[in-house]
All heavy atoms as an XYZ file, in Angstrom:
837
protein
N     118.230     80.182     76.614
C     117.462     80.728     77.716
C     116.635     81.882     77.222
O     117.160     82.813     76.626
C     118.412     81.194     78.822
C     119.165     80.103     79.472
S     120.047     80.758     80.871
C     119.661     79.507     82.023
N     115.345     81.821     77.522
C     114.479     82.861     77.006
C     114.668     84.173     77.764
O     114.740     85.228     77.157
C     113.024     82.416     77.138
C     112.684     81.269     76.223
C     111.249     80.830     76.373
C     110.985     79.642     75.477
N     109.672     79.119     75.647
N     114.694     84.124     79.071
C     114.811     85.349     79.836
C     115.941     85.208     80.839
O     115.739     84.843     81.979
C     113.496     85.652     80.536
C     113.515     87.012     81.227
O     114.481     87.760     81.075
O     112.535     87.317     81.905
N     117.131     85.510     80.382
C     118.296     85.360     81.213
C     118.276     86.282     82.424
O     118.722     85.895     83.492
C     119.574     85.612     80.412
C     120.013     84.426     79.613
C     121.397     84.618     79.073
C     121.321     85.268     77.733
N     122.565     85.378     77.028
N     117.717     87.487     82.275
C     117.670     88.423     83.377
C     116.923     87.846     84.559
O     117.393     87.868     85.693
C     117.087     89.773     82.978
C     116.998     90.825     84.067
C     118.388     91.143     84.643
C     116.341     92.090     83.548
N     115.754     87.251     84.314
C     114.975     86.660     85.397
C     115.709     85.469     86.003
O     115.741     85.311     87.220
C     113.610     86.216     84.865
N     116.322     84.642     85.166
C     117.046     83.479     85.677
C     118.243     83.875     86.516
O     118.491     83.309     87.572
C     117.505     82.586     84.505
C     116.349     81.910     83.802
O     115.270     81.782     84.387
O     116.522     81.525     82.626
N     119.013     84.841     86.024
C     120.191     85.305     86.760
C     119.748     86.004     88.048
O     120.395     85.831     89.109
C     121.081     86.219     85.889
C     122.262     86.755     86.653
C     121.570     85.449     84.660
N     118.694     86.791     87.999
C     118.175     87.444     89.210
C     117.795     86.410     90.250
O     118.175     86.546     91.425
C     116.954     88.325     88.863
O     117.362     89.346     87.926
C     116.381     88.993     90.110
N     117.061     85.399     89.855
C     116.665     84.340     90.753
C     117.873     83.629     91.352
O     117.954     83.407     92.563
C     115.736     83.319     90.050
C     115.321     82.177     90.935
C     114.343     82.323     91.891
C     115.942     80.923     90.805
C     113.981     81.280     92.718
C     115.595     79.871     91.604
C     114.604     80.047     92.558
O     114.258     79.002     93.372
N     118.833     83.284     90.493
C     120.042     82.595     90.959
C     120.791     83.456     91.968
O     121.213     82.938     93.017
C     120.916     82.262     89.735
C     122.085     81.409     90.061
C     122.128     80.048     90.089
C     123.397     81.858     90.414
N     123.381     79.621     90.446
C     124.185     80.708     90.642
C     123.977     83.094     90.533
C     125.521     80.803     90.991
C     125.320     83.185     90.895
C     126.074     82.046     91.108
N     120.945     84.722     91.666
C     121.635     85.621     92.603
C     120.874     85.799     93.910
O     121.476     85.841     94.976
C     121.902     86.972     91.944
C     123.026     86.978     90.913
C     122.969     88.263     90.071
C     124.382     86.841     91.582
N     119.551     85.883     93.831
C     118.741     85.994     95.037
C     118.939     84.777     95.937
O     119.066     84.910     97.164
C     117.265     86.195     94.696
N     118.987     83.601     95.328
C     119.217     82.395     96.115
C     120.605     82.364     96.731
O     120.768     81.977     97.896
C     119.027     81.134     95.240
C     117.621     80.880     94.762
S     116.470     80.492     96.111
C     115.667     82.066     96.372
N     121.592     82.848     95.998
C     122.950     82.916     96.537
C     123.048     83.902     97.698
O     123.705     83.622     98.702
C     123.948     83.315     95.443
C     124.165     82.253     94.379
C     124.800     80.987     94.958
O     125.823     81.088     95.650
O     124.263     79.899     94.685
N     122.364     85.030     97.573
C     122.385     86.033     98.657
C     121.648     85.470     99.868
O     122.105     85.611    100.990
C     121.737     87.361     98.188
C     122.599     88.004     97.087
C     121.548     88.320     99.349
C     121.914     89.114     96.321
N     120.513     84.834     99.638
C     119.703     84.305    100.741
C     120.400     83.211    101.506
O     120.206     83.084    102.710
C     118.345     83.806    100.221
N     121.229     82.419    100.849
C     121.886     81.333    101.550
C     123.269     81.729    102.089
O     123.995     80.889    102.587
C     121.980     80.092    100.671
C     122.936     80.173     99.496
C     122.925     78.850     98.724
C     123.935     78.899     97.616
N     123.883     77.680     96.814
N     123.607     82.998    101.992
C     124.878     83.466    102.499
C     124.991     83.225    103.999
O     124.045     83.414    104.735
C     125.024     84.979    102.216
C     126.423     85.482    102.426
O     127.348     84.975    101.810
N     126.595     86.480    103.270
N     126.151     82.733    104.413
C     126.375     82.465    105.843
C     127.602     83.214    106.269
O     128.673     82.972    105.742
C     126.560     80.944    106.052
C     126.568     80.569    107.520
O     125.915     81.276    108.295
O     127.222     79.575    107.843
N     127.509     84.180    107.181
C     126.323     84.547    107.978
C     125.317     85.325    107.120
O     125.680     85.883    106.088
C     126.926     85.436    109.049
C     128.156     86.044    108.445
C     128.676     84.983    107.500
N     124.052     85.311    107.566
C     123.022     86.017    106.810
C     123.368     87.514    106.658
O     123.956     88.110    107.529
C     121.758     85.861    107.665
C     122.064     84.702    108.575
C     123.546     84.677    108.750
N     122.974     88.054    105.528
C     123.253     89.464    105.260
C     122.152     90.318    105.892
O     121.020     89.910    105.996
C     123.353     89.776    103.749
C     124.529     89.038    103.139
C     122.097     89.433    103.008
N     122.535     91.534    106.314
C     121.586     92.478    106.863
C     121.012     93.250    105.651
O     121.679     94.147    105.125
C     122.281     93.413    107.849
C     121.313     94.381    108.473
O     120.278     94.733    107.891
N     121.669     94.843    109.660
N     119.809     92.919    105.266
C     119.226     93.519    104.060
C     118.994     95.000    104.218
O     119.076     95.738    103.226
C     117.944     92.790    103.681
C     118.150     91.384    103.135
C     116.849     90.653    103.065
C     118.845     91.423    101.791
N     118.705     95.474    105.412
C     118.510     96.915    105.647
C     119.786     97.684    105.321
O     119.771     98.705    104.641
C     118.044     97.210    107.049
C     116.655     96.708    107.311
O     115.818     96.725    106.377
O     116.365     96.280    108.448
N     120.924     97.204    105.848
C     122.197     97.851    105.581
C     122.597     97.754    104.137
O     123.067     98.709    103.524
C     123.301     97.255    106.462
C     123.230     97.683    107.893
C     124.363     97.091    108.708
O     125.398     96.694    108.122
O     124.210     97.043    109.947
N     122.418     96.573    103.570
C     122.824     96.355    102.161
C     121.994     97.224    101.236
O     122.514     97.806    100.305
C     122.684     94.875    101.792
C     123.858     94.139    102.395
C     122.622     94.684    100.329
C     123.956     92.716    102.004
N     120.683     97.324    101.496
C     119.805     98.104    100.641
C     120.211     99.580    100.614
O     120.054    100.259     99.610
C     118.354     97.953    101.055
C     117.382     98.418    100.014
C     117.168     97.667     98.881
C     116.699     99.626    100.159
C     116.255     98.077     97.902
C     115.814    100.052     99.197
C     115.589     99.265     98.082
O     114.726     99.699     97.100
N     120.759    100.071    101.723
C     121.190    101.446    101.811
C     122.623    101.654    101.289
O     123.094    102.769    101.207
C     121.055    101.953    103.258
C     119.613    101.972    103.696
C     119.487    102.304    105.186
O     120.407    102.772    105.798
N     118.317    102.067    105.723
N     123.291    100.571    101.017
C     124.685    100.643    100.536
C     125.640    100.429    101.700
O     125.506    101.049    102.736
N     126.567     99.522    101.512
C     127.521     99.219    102.569
C     128.716     98.522    101.951
O     128.704     98.148    100.775
C     126.900     98.342    103.640
O     126.612     97.071    103.119
N     129.741     98.327    102.743
C     130.896     97.565    102.291
C     130.503     96.119    101.997
O     131.041     95.494    101.082
C     132.025     97.591    103.335
C     132.752     98.893    103.506
C     133.782     98.805    104.630
C     133.435     99.291    102.197
N     129.564     95.613    102.774
C     129.075     94.255    102.524
C     128.432     94.167    101.153
O     128.598     93.155    100.452
C     128.081     93.857    103.624
C     127.726     92.418    103.650
C     126.826     92.049    104.796
O     126.137     92.931    105.348
O     126.800     90.837    105.138
N     127.709     95.187    100.750
C     127.130     95.215     99.414
C     128.204     95.153     98.349
O     128.104     94.396     97.392
C     126.264     96.464     99.239
C     125.660     96.676     97.844
C     124.682     95.594     97.496
C     125.018     98.031     97.755
N     129.237     95.967     98.512
C     130.341     95.973     97.548
C     130.996     94.583     97.446
O     131.280     94.097     96.368
C     131.409     97.003     97.923
C     130.872     98.437     97.818
O     129.859     98.642     97.131
O     131.483     99.306     98.439
N     131.226     93.985     98.623
C     131.847     92.667     98.648
C     130.960     91.627     97.963
O     131.419     90.853     97.117
C     132.117     92.251    100.105
C     132.608     90.857    100.250
C     133.921     90.509     99.939
C     131.762     89.840    100.680
C     134.385     89.205    100.051
C     132.215     88.518    100.802
C     133.515     88.220    100.486
O     133.958     86.937    100.594
N     129.661     91.589     98.349
C     128.731     90.651     97.716
C     128.659     90.858     96.206
O     128.619     89.881     95.456
C     127.319     90.813     98.293
C     127.023     90.079     99.562
C     125.614     90.418    100.052
C     127.171     88.584     99.424
N     128.650     92.099     95.802
C     128.595     92.408     94.370
C     129.768     91.796     93.644
O     129.602     91.114     92.613
C     128.534     93.933     94.154
C     128.466     94.288     92.702
C     127.285     94.278     92.003
C     129.647     94.616     91.994
C     127.215     94.630     90.688
C     129.589     94.929     90.629
C     128.385     94.949     89.991
O     128.325     95.240     88.651
N     130.976     92.037     94.155
C     132.185     91.501     93.492
C     132.171     89.995     93.466
O     132.419     89.400     92.425
C     133.443     92.039     94.222
C     133.669     93.493     94.074
C     133.878     93.910     92.635
O     134.490     93.196     91.853
N     133.345     95.066     92.287
N     131.888     89.396     94.600
C     131.951     87.929     94.695
C     130.856     87.282     93.847
O     131.129     86.371     93.035
C     131.839     87.459     96.165
C     131.630     85.968     96.262
C     133.083     87.888     96.936
N     129.621     87.728     94.023
C     128.498     87.040     93.366
C     128.407     87.326     91.870
O     127.978     86.462     91.134
C     127.187     87.383     94.087
C     127.095     86.775     95.476
C     125.742     87.162     96.085
C     127.244     85.275     95.443
N     128.765     88.517     91.443
C     128.717     88.747     89.992
C     129.775     87.913     89.285
O     129.523     87.367     88.202
C     128.838     90.236     89.654
O     130.033     90.771     90.215
C     127.643     91.025     90.121
N     130.945     87.774     89.902
C     131.976     86.901     89.323
C     131.532     85.448     89.344
O     131.762     84.692     88.399
C     133.307     87.083     90.046
C     133.969     88.389     89.700
O     133.809     88.905     88.607
N     134.722     88.929     90.643
N     130.913     85.049     90.458
C     130.431     83.687     90.590
C     129.347     83.374     89.536
O     129.309     82.307     88.954
C     129.891     83.469     92.007
C     129.633     82.033     92.351
C     129.242     81.923     93.834
C     128.929     80.501     94.206
N     128.538     80.400     95.643
N     128.456     84.348     89.333
C     127.399     84.181     88.325
C     128.006     84.033     86.924
O     127.579     83.165     86.142
C     126.426     85.371     88.348
N     128.979     84.879     86.615
C     129.627     84.772     85.303
C     130.223     83.397     85.113
O     130.068     82.756     84.090
C     130.734     85.840     85.166
C     130.229     87.246     85.016
C     129.789     87.565     83.602
O     129.547     86.704     82.777
N     129.673     88.854     83.340
N     130.943     82.935     86.144
C     131.582     81.608     86.067
C     130.560     80.483     85.961
O     130.734     79.532     85.168
N     129.494     80.569     86.741
C     128.459     79.551     86.704
C     127.821     79.467     85.325
O     127.668     78.375     84.787
C     127.414     79.808     87.791
C     126.243     78.870     87.671
C     126.325     77.572     88.152
C     125.051     79.287     87.083
C     125.252     76.689     88.043
C     123.985     78.397     86.950
C     124.090     77.118     87.442
O     123.052     76.246     87.314
N     127.428     80.606     84.775
C     126.754     80.593     83.488
C     127.700     80.097     82.376
O     127.272     79.425     81.449
C     126.168     81.961     83.163
C     124.677     81.930     83.187
C     123.845     81.832     82.130
C     123.852     81.906     84.345
N     122.529     81.777     82.558
C     122.510     81.812     83.925
C     124.104     81.951     85.697
C     121.436     81.789     84.787
C     123.036     81.913     86.581
C     121.745     81.823     86.124
N     128.951     80.438     82.503
C     129.932     79.989     81.501
C     130.084     78.472     81.553
O     130.068     77.819     80.509
C     131.283     80.670     81.729
C     132.324     80.349     80.662
C     131.921     80.896     79.318
O     131.462     82.014     79.176
N     132.122     80.078     78.288
N     130.219     77.921     82.752
C     130.425     76.475     82.881
C     129.134     75.656     82.707
O     129.162     74.609     82.065
C     131.074     76.145     84.211
O     130.207     76.405     85.268
N     128.039     76.127     83.240
C     126.802     75.366     83.207
C     126.024     75.506     81.875
O     125.383     74.581     81.446
C     125.882     75.760     84.368
N     126.090     76.685     81.292
C     125.269     76.961     80.102
C     126.092     77.358     78.869
O     125.533     77.662     77.819
C     124.264     78.065     80.387
C     123.380     77.786     81.568
N     122.376     76.835     81.540
C     123.348     78.295     82.806
C     121.763     76.796     82.710
N     122.344     77.659     83.522
N     127.398     77.409     79.036
C     128.296     77.843     77.964
C     127.861     79.194     77.358
O     127.904     79.407     76.172
C     128.377     76.790     76.852
O     128.856     75.580     77.348
N     127.444     80.088     78.263
C     127.028     81.418     77.849
C     127.792     82.460     78.635
O     128.014     82.288     79.848
C     125.553     81.627     78.116
C     124.627     80.825     77.230
C     123.178     81.218     77.461
O     122.865     82.415     77.389
O     122.382     80.311     77.717
N     128.158     83.505     77.976
C     128.822     84.601     78.661
C     127.767     85.682     78.907
O     127.110     86.147     77.978
C     129.958     85.165     77.818
C     130.782     86.189     78.563
C     132.039     86.596     77.834
O     132.584     85.736     77.102
O     132.436     87.752     78.004
N     127.634     86.052     80.162
C     126.662     87.107     80.536
C     127.328     88.471     80.367
O     128.496     88.648     80.669
C     126.244     86.917     81.992
C     125.596     85.604     82.350
C     125.319     85.534     83.864
C     124.321     85.394     81.587
N     126.526     89.415     79.918
C     127.063     90.783     79.768
C     127.148     91.404     81.142
O     126.346     91.092     82.045
C     126.164     91.640     78.861
O     124.903     91.834     79.531
C     125.957     91.025     77.485
N     128.092     92.305     81.338
C     128.207     92.996     82.639
C     126.912     93.742     82.997
O     126.548     93.801     84.181
C     129.378     93.955     82.438
C     130.187     93.367     81.346
C     129.201     92.659     80.450
N     126.248     94.308     82.004
C     125.017     95.044     82.286
C     123.936     94.101     82.806
O     123.241     94.396     83.753
C     124.505     95.771     80.991
C     123.124     96.347     81.191
C     125.505     96.834     80.592
N     123.807     92.934     82.186
C     122.821     91.958     82.641
C     123.102     91.506     84.062
O     122.186     91.480     84.910
C     122.793     90.744     81.691
C     121.719     89.701     82.066
C     120.919     89.340     80.843
C     122.312     88.491     82.697
N     124.345     91.191     84.359
C     124.702     90.743     85.701
C     124.480     91.858     86.723
O     123.957     91.616     87.821
C     126.158     90.235     85.772
C     126.556     89.867     87.171
C     126.332     89.047     84.828
N     124.840     93.090     86.375
C     124.625     94.214     87.267
C     123.134     94.410     87.554
O     122.744     94.552     88.736
C     125.197     95.480     86.634
C     125.092     96.689     87.528
O     125.662     96.703     88.605
N     124.339     97.673     87.082
N     122.327     94.416     86.529
C     120.882     94.573     86.703
C     120.306     93.444     87.535
O     119.466     93.669     88.427
C     120.168     94.646     85.355
C     120.423     95.936     84.636
O     120.890     96.904     85.209
N     120.137     95.978     83.350
N     120.715     92.243     87.250
C     120.216     91.075     87.981
C     120.585     91.147     89.458
O     119.770     90.825     90.333
C     120.744     89.780     87.363
N     121.804     91.566     89.757
C     122.241     91.660     91.151
C     121.381     92.633     91.937
O     120.879     92.310     93.013
C     123.720     92.058     91.224
C     124.212     92.203     92.638
C     124.574     91.076     93.353
C     124.300     93.437     93.239
C     125.012     91.197     94.671
C     124.725     93.564     94.566
C     125.095     92.445     95.263
N     121.209     93.824     91.388
C     120.445     94.834     92.134
C     118.932     94.506     92.151
O     118.259     94.864     93.127
C     120.741     96.234     91.614
C     122.107     96.675     92.016
C     123.137     96.702     91.118
C     122.375     96.997     93.342
C     124.432     97.073     91.528
C     123.659     97.369     93.758
C     124.690     97.390     92.824
N     118.449     93.822     91.152
C     117.070     93.353     91.205
C     116.918     92.298     92.290
O     115.923     92.266     93.013
C     116.647     92.769     89.865
C     116.368     93.819     88.794
C     116.162     93.206     87.430
N     115.088     92.241     87.439
C     114.068     92.255     86.608
N     113.973     93.209     85.728
N     113.159     91.348     86.667
N     117.907     91.426     92.465
C     117.871     90.384     93.492
C     117.868     91.041     94.877
O     117.119     90.612     95.772
C     119.048     89.427     93.327
N     118.700     92.048     95.067
C     118.748     92.746     96.350
C     117.378     93.376     96.638
O     116.834     93.246     97.749
C     119.850     93.825     96.376
C     121.234     93.185     96.337
C     119.706     94.737     97.580
C     121.645     92.436     97.578
N     116.811     94.062     95.659
C     115.505     94.705     95.840
C     114.412     93.667     96.117
O     113.559     93.888     96.979
C     115.147     95.549     94.610
N     114.462     92.550     95.437
C     113.478     91.494     95.620
C     113.548     90.958     97.055
O     112.521     90.819     97.741
C     113.756     90.353     94.627
C     112.941     89.088     94.766
C     111.649     89.269     93.964
C     113.700     87.910     94.254
N     114.722     90.662     97.541
C     114.887     90.149     98.890
C     114.505     91.209     99.930
O     113.891     90.883    100.976
C     116.316     89.688     99.131
C     116.726     88.438     98.365
C     118.214     88.188     98.510
C     115.908     87.215     98.822
N     114.865     92.446     99.697
C     114.548     93.534    100.609
C     113.028     93.697    100.721
O     112.470     93.804    101.823
C     115.194     94.840    100.168
C     114.924     95.987    101.082
C     115.580     96.096    102.315
C     114.047     96.978    100.721
C     115.330     97.152    103.190
C     113.810     98.054    101.565
C     114.430     98.128    102.787
O     114.185     99.191    103.626
N     112.350     93.741     99.577
C     110.895     93.876     99.569
C     110.227     92.669    100.263
O     109.252     92.830    100.991
C     110.346     93.992     98.149
C     110.658     95.366     97.539
O     111.033     96.279     98.313
O     110.545     95.486     96.311
N     110.740     91.502    100.000
C     110.197     90.286    100.648
C     110.378     90.383    102.172
O     109.457     90.037    102.921
C     110.888     89.037    100.107
C     110.240     87.755    100.584
C     111.111     86.596    100.401
N     112.210     86.729    101.364
C     113.142     85.847    101.586
N     113.182     84.774    100.862
N     114.074     86.055    102.487
N     111.500     90.889    102.597
C     111.771     91.034    104.032
C     110.796     92.062    104.649
O     110.277     91.851    105.730
C     113.224     91.461    104.253
C     113.657     91.338    105.692
O     113.334     90.349    106.326
N     114.361     92.319    106.167
N     110.566     93.177    103.941
C     109.604     94.159    104.437
C     108.200     93.574    104.550
O     107.505     93.796    105.554
C     109.545     95.357    103.496
C     110.717     96.342    103.541
C     110.495     97.448    102.518
C     110.882     96.951    104.917
N     107.769     92.833    103.539
C     106.448     92.221    103.578
C     106.350     91.231    104.701
O     105.318     91.152    105.383
C     106.139     91.533    102.240
C     105.814     92.490    101.123
C     104.613     93.389    101.470
O     103.593     92.870    101.986
O     104.711     94.594    101.231
N     107.380     90.482    104.959
C     107.394     89.529    106.055
C     107.230     90.241    107.392
O     106.428     89.853    108.227
C     108.688     88.710    106.017
C     108.834     87.787    107.200
C     108.080     86.636    107.312
C     109.741     88.074    108.214
C     108.205     85.784    108.408
C     109.893     87.231    109.310
C     109.108     86.088    109.397
O     109.248     85.267    110.477
N     107.983     91.310    107.577
C     107.904     92.083    108.832
C     106.502     92.686    109.011
O     105.965     92.677    110.096
C     108.955     93.173    108.877
C     110.363     92.659    109.062
C     110.539     91.904    110.391
O     109.994     92.358    111.409
O     111.238     90.878    110.387
N     105.928     93.202    107.938
C     104.573     93.766    108.018
C     103.551     92.702    108.375
O     102.655     92.926    109.196
C     104.192     94.422    106.695
C     104.845     95.740    106.430
C     104.327     96.360    105.175
N     105.220     97.409    104.762
C     105.758     97.534    103.561
N     105.461     96.688    102.600
N     106.579     98.505    103.293
N     103.679     91.550    107.753
C     102.700     90.488    107.976
C     102.811     89.915    109.394
O     101.810     89.479    109.937
C     102.852     89.380    106.933
O     104.042     88.645    107.145
N     103.995     89.918    109.956
C     104.164     89.405    111.322
C     103.393     90.251    112.332
O     102.991     89.731    113.373
C     105.637     89.402    111.717
C     106.409     88.304    111.051
C     107.800     88.257    111.572
N     107.780     87.932    113.000
C     108.833     88.018    113.779
N     109.977     88.392    113.312
N     108.747     87.720    115.071
N     103.212     91.519    112.033
C     102.552     92.424    112.962
C     101.155     92.811    112.503
O     100.566     93.728    113.022
C     103.399     93.677    113.173
C     104.747     93.347    113.757
O     104.873     92.520    114.662
N     105.809     93.936    113.228
N     100.632     92.103    111.546
C      99.290     92.434    111.021
C      98.197     91.772    111.857
O      98.399     90.757    112.525
C      99.173     91.974    109.570
N      97.030     92.369    111.822
C      95.880     91.821    112.556
C      95.562     90.396    112.121
O      95.111     89.591    112.898
C      94.650     92.720    112.359
C      94.732     94.024    113.073
C      93.487     94.840    112.810
C      93.594     96.201    113.471
N      92.419     97.016    113.189
N      95.779     90.137    110.839
C      95.416     88.813    110.287
C      96.248     87.693    110.935
O      95.842     86.534    110.903
C      95.631     88.787    108.777
C      94.689     89.676    108.000
C      95.156     91.131    107.957
O      96.317     91.399    108.308
O      94.344     91.978    107.593
N      97.400     88.010    111.510
C      98.228     86.968    112.100
C      98.091     86.850    113.621
O      98.695     85.973    114.205
C      99.723     87.198    111.744
O     100.110     88.460    112.258
C      99.963     87.122    110.257
N      97.303     87.701    114.217
C      97.131     87.672    115.658
C      96.585     86.322    116.123
O      97.073     85.747    117.100
C      96.216     88.819    116.146
C      96.813     90.185    115.812
C      95.884     88.694    117.622
C      98.070     90.519    116.589
N      95.597     85.787    115.428
C      95.003     84.527    115.841
C      96.008     83.374    115.783
O      95.960     82.462    116.590
C      93.752     84.209    115.020
C      94.037     83.852    113.589
C      94.153     84.711    112.544
C      94.263     82.547    113.070
N      94.428     84.030    111.388
C      94.520     82.684    111.675
C      94.303     81.265    113.630
C      94.767     81.595    110.862
C      94.570     80.178    112.789
C      94.800     80.364    111.425
N      96.927     83.443    114.831
C      97.941     82.419    114.726
C      98.878     82.497    115.950
O      99.215     81.460    116.550
C      98.774     82.555    113.436
C      99.914     81.554    113.393
C      97.866     82.388    112.214
N      99.238     83.704    116.348
C     100.107     83.869    117.520
C      99.394     83.402    118.769
O     100.004     82.776    119.633
C     100.514     85.337    117.636
C     101.495     85.765    116.549
C     101.866     87.218    116.671
C     102.747     87.630    115.554
N     103.101     89.046    115.629
N      98.100     83.701    118.864
C      97.332     83.200    120.010
C      97.300     81.675    120.025
O      97.487     81.048    121.065
C      95.886     83.719    119.951
C      95.769     85.207    120.310
O      96.724     85.717    120.927
O      94.736     85.808    119.967
N      97.082     81.094    118.868
C      96.996     79.651    118.743
C      98.343     78.993    119.160
O      98.347     77.955    119.839
C      96.651     79.255    117.312
C      96.509     77.774    117.002
C      95.282     77.240    117.722
C      96.382     77.562    115.508
N      99.420     79.596    118.779
C     100.740     79.048    119.081
C     101.326     79.519    120.408
O     102.420     79.162    120.772
C     101.722     79.388    117.941
C     101.376     78.835    116.575
C     102.345     79.365    115.541
C     101.397     77.310    116.587
N     100.570     80.384    121.081
C     100.973     80.963    122.359
C     102.297     81.731    122.216
O     103.199     81.633    123.061
C     101.110     79.895    123.452
C      99.879     79.080    123.635
N      98.718     79.588    124.145
C      99.620     77.786    123.326
C      97.798     78.674    124.187
N      98.292     77.555    123.679
N     102.395     82.497    121.160
C     103.585     83.322    120.912
C     103.368     84.731    121.457
O     102.231     85.239    121.420
C     103.903     83.397    119.419
C     104.267     82.075    118.754
C     104.423     82.276    117.255
C     105.582     81.509    119.342
N     104.401     85.375    121.952
C     104.234     86.782    122.400
C     103.922     87.682    121.214
O     104.371     87.473    120.097
C     105.584     87.125    123.022
C     106.542     86.139    122.434
C     105.767     84.908    122.079
N     103.128     88.713    121.507
C     102.763     89.640    120.431
C     103.594     90.852    120.432
O     104.164     91.424    121.109
C     101.305     90.008    120.537
C     100.427     88.841    120.156
S      98.750     89.336    120.059
C      97.955     87.996    120.851
């Protein structure tokens, strides 16, 4: 694997995004018990996945960096989504779909 950090970050972001029930990114980004729980579960899961799927052992530093990059990536994406929903550029779409503004 050429860039394990990017691959592990993407994998962790997908795992966080598909978490059921959905995680509250605002709370997690500020630090919470849910963040601690997700960190423990998903970093262990990532280690196990990479060991079984790729026969590679990930360093704790790489997994740590990838986890927090994944959280930041999802948080930023969520912020951009919220901004775009209330932007002037999307008003016409809401009008077209008869959605409340």
